[in-house]
Biopython code that builds the backbone (N, CA, C, O; Angstrom):
import numpy as np
from Bio.PDB.StructureBuilder import StructureBuilder

atoms = [
    (1, "UNK", "N", (182.452, -54.150, -22.384)),
    (1, "UNK", "CA", (182.283, -54.507, -23.759)),
    (1, "UNK", "C", (182.370, -53.278, -24.663)),
    (1, "UNK", "O", (181.720, -53.227, -25.708)),
    (2, "UNK", "N", (183.136, -52.331, -24.282)),
    (2, "UNK", "CA", (183.298, -51.134, -25.109)),
    (2, "UNK", "C", (184.413, -51.359, -26.119)),
    (2, "UNK", "O", (185.359, -52.108, -25.875)),
    (3, "UNK", "N", (184.279, -50.708, -27.227)),
    (3, "UNK", "CA", (185.280, -50.857, -28.276)),
    (3, "UNK", "C", (186.065, -49.580, -28.465)),
    (3, "UNK", "O", (186.862, -49.477, -29.397)),
    (4, "UNK", "N", (185.858, -48.621, -27.614)),
    (4, "UNK", "CA", (186.558, -47.358, -27.762)),
    (4, "UNK", "C", (186.093, -46.640, -29.017)),
    (4, "UNK", "O", (184.903, -46.620, -29.330)),
    (5, "UNK", "N", (187.038, -46.057, -29.726)),
    (5, "UNK", "CA", (186.668, -45.321, -30.930)),
    (5, "UNK", "C", (186.972, -46.138, -32.194)),
    (5, "UNK", "O", (187.038, -45.576, -33.287)),
    (6, "UNK", "N", (187.153, -47.424, -32.058)),
    (6, "UNK", "CA", (187.501, -48.270, -33.206)),
    (6, "UNK", "C", (186.415, -48.209, -34.284)),
    (6, "UNK", "O", (186.721, -48.113, -35.472)),
    (7, "UNK", "N", (185.171, -48.263, -33.873)),
    (7, "UNK", "CA", (184.066, -48.229, -34.841)),
    (7, "UNK", "C", (184.060, -46.904, -35.597)),
    (7, "UNK", "O", (183.881, -46.885, -36.814)),
    (8, "UNK", "N", (184.253, -45.799, -34.882)),
    (8, "UNK", "CA", (184.290, -44.492, -35.537)),
    (8, "UNK", "C", (185.485, -44.377, -36.477)),
    (8, "UNK", "O", (185.374, -43.809, -37.563)),
    (9, "UNK", "N", (186.605, -44.906, -36.066)),
    (9, "UNK", "CA", (187.805, -44.869, -36.914)),
    (9, "UNK", "C", (187.594, -45.693, -38.186)),
    (9, "UNK", "O", (188.002, -45.277, -39.271)),
    (10, "UNK", "N", (186.964, -46.848, -38.056)),
    (10, "UNK", "CA", (186.696, -47.693, -39.223)),
    (10, "UNK", "C", (185.724, -47.013, -40.181)),
    (10, "UNK", "O", (185.885, -47.109, -41.397)),
    (11, "UNK", "N", (184.728, -46.335, -39.649)),
    (11, "UNK", "CA", (183.782, -45.619, -40.514)),
    (11, "UNK", "C", (184.483, -44.498, -41.269)),
    (11, "UNK", "O", (184.252, -44.314, -42.465)),
    (12, "UNK", "N", (185.327, -43.756, -40.587)),
    (12, "UNK", "CA", (186.054, -42.673, -41.239)),
    (12, "UNK", "C", (186.975, -43.224, -42.331)),
    (12, "UNK", "O", (187.081, -42.643, -43.411)),
    (13, "UNK", "N", (187.628, -44.329, -42.049)),
    (13, "UNK", "CA", (188.516, -44.957, -43.019)),
    (13, "UNK", "C", (187.732, -45.429, -44.245)),
    (13, "UNK", "O", (188.186, -45.268, -45.378)),
    (14, "UNK", "N", (186.565, -46.007, -44.014)),
    (14, "UNK", "CA", (185.729, -46.483, -45.116)),
    (14, "UNK", "C", (185.235, -45.319, -45.968)),
    (14, "UNK", "O", (185.194, -45.432, -47.193)),
    (15, "UNK", "N", (184.865, -44.219, -45.351)),
    (15, "UNK", "CA", (184.409, -43.051, -46.101)),
    (15, "UNK", "C", (185.542, -42.478, -46.945)),
    (15, "UNK", "O", (185.323, -42.083, -48.090)),
    (16, "UNK", "N", (186.728, -42.431, -46.398)),
    (16, "UNK", "CA", (187.875, -41.919, -47.139)),
    (16, "UNK", "C", (188.184, -42.807, -48.342)),
    (16, "UNK", "O", (188.480, -42.313, -49.429)),
    (17, "UNK", "N", (188.112, -44.123, -48.136)),
    (17, "UNK", "CA", (188.373, -45.070, -49.214)),
    (17, "UNK", "C", (187.334, -44.927, -50.319)),
    (17, "UNK", "O", (187.679, -44.953, -51.500)),
    (18, "UNK", "N", (186.071, -44.775, -49.946)),
    (18, "UNK", "CA", (184.997, -44.612, -50.917)),
    (18, "UNK", "C", (185.165, -43.310, -51.701)),
    (18, "UNK", "O", (184.924, -43.279, -52.908)),
    (19, "UNK", "N", (185.571, -42.253, -51.034)),
    (19, "UNK", "CA", (185.789, -40.973, -51.702)),
    (19, "UNK", "C", (186.913, -41.089, -52.728)),
    (19, "UNK", "O", (186.820, -40.520, -53.815)),
    (20, "UNK", "N", (187.958, -41.812, -52.395)),
    (20, "UNK", "CA", (189.077, -42.004, -53.321)),
    (20, "UNK", "C", (188.639, -42.804, -54.544)),
    (20, "UNK", "O", (189.076, -42.514, -55.657)),
    (21, "UNK", "N", (187.783, -43.804, -54.352)),
    (21, "UNK", "CA", (187.324, -44.627, -55.469)),
    (21, "UNK", "C", (186.440, -43.829, -56.416)),
    (21, "UNK", "O", (186.482, -44.043, -57.628)),
    (22, "UNK", "N", (185.647, -42.922, -55.885)),
    (22, "UNK", "CA", (184.708, -42.155, -56.699)),
    (22, "UNK", "C", (185.295, -40.846, -57.204)),
    (22, "UNK", "O", (184.586, -40.047, -57.815)),
    (23, "UNK", "N", (186.558, -40.618, -56.960)),
    (23, "UNK", "CA", (187.178, -39.343, -57.266)),
    (23, "UNK", "C", (187.122, -38.987, -58.753)),
    (23, "UNK", "O", (186.774, -37.857, -59.096)),
    (24, "UNK", "N", (187.452, -39.916, -59.632)),
    (24, "UNK", "CA", (187.534, -39.599, -61.042)),
    (24, "UNK", "C", (186.294, -39.910, -61.850)),
    (24, "UNK", "O", (186.293, -39.713, -63.065)),
    (25, "UNK", "N", (185.257, -40.380, -61.225)),
    (25, "UNK", "CA", (184.062, -40.774, -61.967)),
    (25, "UNK", "C", (183.197, -39.564, -62.276)),
    (25, "UNK", "O", (183.064, -38.646, -61.466)),
    (26, "UNK", "N", (182.610, -39.585, -63.469)),
    (26, "UNK", "CA", (181.724, -38.499, -63.867)),
    (26, "UNK", "C", (180.298, -38.803, -63.432)),
    (26, "UNK", "O", (179.848, -39.948, -63.479)),
    (27, "UNK", "N", (179.615, -37.786, -63.018)),
    (27, "UNK", "CA", (178.199, -37.896, -62.664)),
    (27, "UNK", "C", (177.480, -36.772, -63.415)),
    (27, "UNK", "O", (177.123, -35.758, -62.816)),
    (28, "UNK", "N", (177.265, -36.947, -64.722)),
    (28, "UNK", "CA", (176.649, -35.879, -65.492)),
    (28, "UNK", "C", (175.174, -36.112, -65.762)),
    (28, "UNK", "O", (174.556, -35.321, -66.475)),
    (29, "UNK", "N", (174.594, -37.166, -65.220)),
    (29, "UNK", "CA", (173.172, -37.397, -65.346)),
    (29, "UNK", "C", (172.732, -38.020, -66.657)),
    (29, "UNK", "O", (171.532, -38.111, -66.917)),
    (30, "UNK", "N", (173.672, -38.453, -67.493)),
    (30, "UNK", "CA", (173.318, -39.072, -68.756)),
    (30, "UNK", "C", (173.237, -40.580, -68.543)),
    (30, "UNK", "O", (174.145, -41.192, -67.980)),
    (31, "UNK", "N", (172.137, -41.163, -69.002)),
    (31, "UNK", "CA", (171.965, -42.595, -68.814)),
    (31, "UNK", "C", (172.937, -43.367, -69.699)),
    (31, "UNK", "O", (173.504, -42.832, -70.652)),
    (32, "UNK", "N", (173.109, -44.622, -69.359)),
    (32, "UNK", "CA", (174.052, -45.464, -70.108)),
    (32, "UNK", "C", (173.625, -45.589, -71.571)),
    (32, "UNK", "O", (174.466, -45.528, -72.468)),
    (33, "UNK", "N", (172.343, -45.761, -71.814)),
    (33, "UNK", "CA", (171.845, -45.918, -73.185)),
    (33, "UNK", "C", (172.077, -44.650, -74.010)),
    (33, "UNK", "O", (172.482, -44.725, -75.170)),
    (34, "UNK", "N", (171.819, -43.493, -73.410)),
    (34, "UNK", "CA", (172.035, -42.238, -74.130)),
    (34, "UNK", "C", (173.513, -42.025, -74.424)),
    (34, "UNK", "O", (173.878, -41.578, -75.511)),
    (35, "UNK", "N", (174.358, -42.345, -73.458)),
    (35, "UNK", "CA", (175.800, -42.183, -73.664)),
    (35, "UNK", "C", (176.285, -43.121, -74.765)),
    (35, "UNK", "O", (177.088, -42.725, -75.609)),
    (36, "UNK", "N", (175.803, -44.360, -74.760)),
    (36, "UNK", "CA", (176.206, -45.328, -75.779)),
    (36, "UNK", "C", (175.775, -44.855, -77.159)),
    (36, "UNK", "O", (176.538, -44.969, -78.117)),
    (37, "UNK", "N", (174.560, -44.326, -77.271)),
    (37, "UNK", "CA", (174.073, -43.826, -78.563)),
    (37, "UNK", "C", (174.900, -42.625, -79.026)),
    (37, "UNK", "O", (175.245, -42.513, -80.202)),
    (38, "UNK", "N", (175.210, -41.738, -78.097)),
    (38, "UNK", "CA", (176.022, -40.566, -78.426)),
    (38, "UNK", "C", (177.411, -40.978, -78.902)),
    (38, "UNK", "O", (177.909, -40.463, -79.903)),
    (39, "UNK", "N", (178.026, -41.897, -78.187)),
    (39, "UNK", "CA", (179.350, -42.378, -78.570)),
    (39, "UNK", "C", (179.314, -43.077, -79.922)),
    (39, "UNK", "O", (180.231, -42.922, -80.729)),
    (40, "UNK", "N", (178.260, -43.843, -80.171)),
    (40, "UNK", "CA", (178.124, -44.534, -81.453)),
    (40, "UNK", "C", (177.980, -43.528, -82.590)),
    (40, "UNK", "O", (178.562, -43.721, -83.658)),
    (41, "UNK", "N", (177.223, -42.469, -82.380)),
    (41, "UNK", "CA", (177.051, -41.441, -83.407)),
    (41, "UNK", "C", (178.383, -40.758, -83.718)),
    (41, "UNK", "O", (178.690, -40.501, -84.882)),
    (42, "UNK", "N", (179.159, -40.469, -82.702)),
    (42, "UNK", "CA", (180.473, -39.854, -82.896)),
    (42, "UNK", "C", (181.378, -40.785, -83.700)),
    (42, "UNK", "O", (182.072, -40.344, -84.616)),
    (43, "UNK", "N", (181.368, -42.059, -83.359)),
    (43, "UNK", "CA", (182.207, -43.023, -84.073)),
    (43, "UNK", "C", (181.756, -43.177, -85.528)),
    (43, "UNK", "O", (182.594, -43.310, -86.421)),
    (44, "UNK", "N", (180.443, -43.160, -85.776)),
    (44, "UNK", "CA", (179.950, -43.246, -87.155)),
    (44, "UNK", "C", (180.416, -42.038, -87.964)),
    (44, "UNK", "O", (180.800, -42.178, -89.125)),
    (45, "UNK", "N", (180.382, -40.851, -87.351)),
    (45, "UNK", "CA", (180.826, -39.648, -88.044)),
    (45, "UNK", "C", (182.324, -39.726, -88.366)),
    (45, "UNK", "O", (182.745, -39.351, -89.461)),
    (46, "UNK", "N", (183.114, -40.206, -87.424)),
    (46, "UNK", "CA", (184.554, -40.359, -87.658)),
    (46, "UNK", "C", (184.821, -41.355, -88.773)),
    (46, "UNK", "O", (185.669, -41.127, -89.636)),
    (47, "UNK", "N", (184.086, -42.463, -88.746)),
    (47, "UNK", "CA", (184.274, -43.496, -89.752)),
    (47, "UNK", "C", (183.894, -42.965, -91.136)),
    (47, "UNK", "O", (184.598, -43.232, -92.110)),
    (48, "UNK", "N", (182.792, -42.218, -91.235)),
    (48, "UNK", "CA", (182.373, -41.656, -92.515)),
    (48, "UNK", "C", (183.412, -40.676, -93.042)),
    (48, "UNK", "O", (183.700, -40.664, -94.238)),
    (49, "UNK", "N", (183.978, -39.855, -92.163)),
    (49, "UNK", "CA", (184.998, -38.900, -92.584)),
    (49, "UNK", "C", (186.247, -39.625, -93.081)),
    (49, "UNK", "O", (186.859, -39.219, -94.068)),
    (50, "UNK", "N", (186.611, -40.680, -92.399)),
    (50, "UNK", "CA", (187.796, -41.430, -92.800)),
    (50, "UNK", "C", (187.571, -42.121, -94.147)),
    (50, "UNK", "O", (188.460, -42.133, -94.999)),
    (51, "UNK", "N", (186.380, -42.695, -94.334)),
    (51, "UNK", "CA", (186.068, -43.344, -95.605)),
    (51, "UNK", "C", (186.024, -42.331, -96.745)),
    (51, "UNK", "O", (186.459, -42.631, -97.857)),
    (52, "UNK", "N", (185.501, -41.132, -96.478)),
    (52, "UNK", "CA", (185.457, -40.091, -97.499)),
    (52, "UNK", "C", (186.869, -39.664, -97.892)),
    (52, "UNK", "O", (187.154, -39.464, -99.073)),
    (53, "UNK", "N", (187.749, -39.527, -96.906)),
    (53, "UNK", "CA", (189.129, -39.147, -97.189)),
    (53, "UNK", "C", (189.836, -40.251, -97.969)),
    (53, "UNK", "O", (190.629, -39.970, -98.868)),
    (54, "UNK", "N", (189.555, -41.487, -97.629)),
    (54, "UNK", "CA", (190.162, -42.623, -98.317)),
    (54, "UNK", "C", (189.661, -42.697, -99.759)),
    (54, "UNK", "O", (190.436, -42.987, -100.670)),
    (55, "UNK", "N", (188.379, -42.437, -99.967)),
    (55, "UNK", "CA", (187.799, -42.454, -101.307)),
    (55, "UNK", "C", (188.376, -41.340, -102.166)),
    (55, "UNK", "O", (188.516, -41.504, -103.378)),
    (56, "UNK", "N", (188.706, -40.232, -101.569)),
    (56, "UNK", "CA", (189.280, -39.110, -102.295)),
    (56, "UNK", "C", (190.758, -39.335, -102.582)),
    (56, "UNK", "O", (191.382, -38.542, -103.287)),
    (57, "UNK", "N", (191.316, -40.400, -102.046)),
    (57, "UNK", "CA", (192.718, -40.711, -102.298)),
    (57, "UNK", "C", (193.687, -40.018, -101.381)),
    (57, "UNK", "O", (194.886, -39.974, -101.654)),
    (58, "UNK", "N", (193.186, -39.484, -100.313)),
    (58, "UNK", "CA", (194.044, -38.771, -99.369)),
    (58, "UNK", "C", (194.351, -39.687, -98.183)),
    (58, "UNK", "O", (193.666, -40.678, -97.928)),
    (59, "UNK", "N", (195.390, -39.316, -97.491)),
    (59, "UNK", "CA", (195.665, -39.976, -96.216)),
    (59, "UNK", "C", (194.675, -39.438, -95.196)),
    (59, "UNK", "O", (194.109, -38.361, -95.378)),
    (60, "UNK", "N", (194.471, -40.180, -94.137)),
    (60, "UNK", "CA", (193.567, -39.739, -93.079)),
    (60, "UNK", "C", (194.102, -38.447, -92.465)),
    (60, "UNK", "O", (195.314, -38.289, -92.321)),
    (61, "UNK", "N", (193.214, -37.523, -92.102)),
    (61, "UNK", "CA", (193.666, -36.278, -91.464)),
    (61, "UNK", "C", (194.407, -36.560, -90.156)),
    (61, "UNK", "O", (194.072, -37.492, -89.425)),
    (62, "UNK", "N", (195.392, -35.759, -89.886)),
    (62, "UNK", "CA", (196.186, -35.939, -88.676)),
    (62, "UNK", "C", (195.371, -35.593, -87.443)),
    (62, "UNK", "O", (194.512, -34.712, -87.475)),
    (63, "UNK", "N", (195.651, -36.295, -86.366)),
    (63, "UNK", "CA", (194.972, -36.000, -85.091)),
    (63, "UNK", "C", (195.535, -34.725, -84.510)),
    (63, "UNK", "O", (196.690, -34.366, -84.742)),
    (64, "UNK", "N", (194.695, -34.051, -83.752)),
    (64, "UNK", "CA", (195.145, -32.824, -83.083)),
    (64, "UNK", "C", (195.693, -33.160, -81.738)),
    (64, "UNK", "O", (196.127, -32.269, -81.008)),
]
sb = StructureBuilder()
sb.init_structure("model")
sb.init_model(0)
sb.init_chain("A")
sb.init_seg("    ")
for serial, (resi, resn, name, xyz) in enumerate(atoms, 1):
    if name == "N":
        sb.init_residue(resn, " ", resi, " ")
    sb.init_atom(name, np.array(xyz, "f"), 0.0, 1.0, " ", f" {name:<3s}", serial, name[0])
structure = sb.get_structure()
């Protein structure tokens, strides 16, 4: 009832697959709520700048 090295091969394959899935993900220790608040603050600042430029009669500043 031996399976040879099939179990070890499957474990190695699973670890490799998991490593590939997690390759591009960030792990910076910031919670979801803090990140959402930070992103919202950035968007509010961008929106305020755009509204100020529009009120001044200018086109929106070009992206870098």
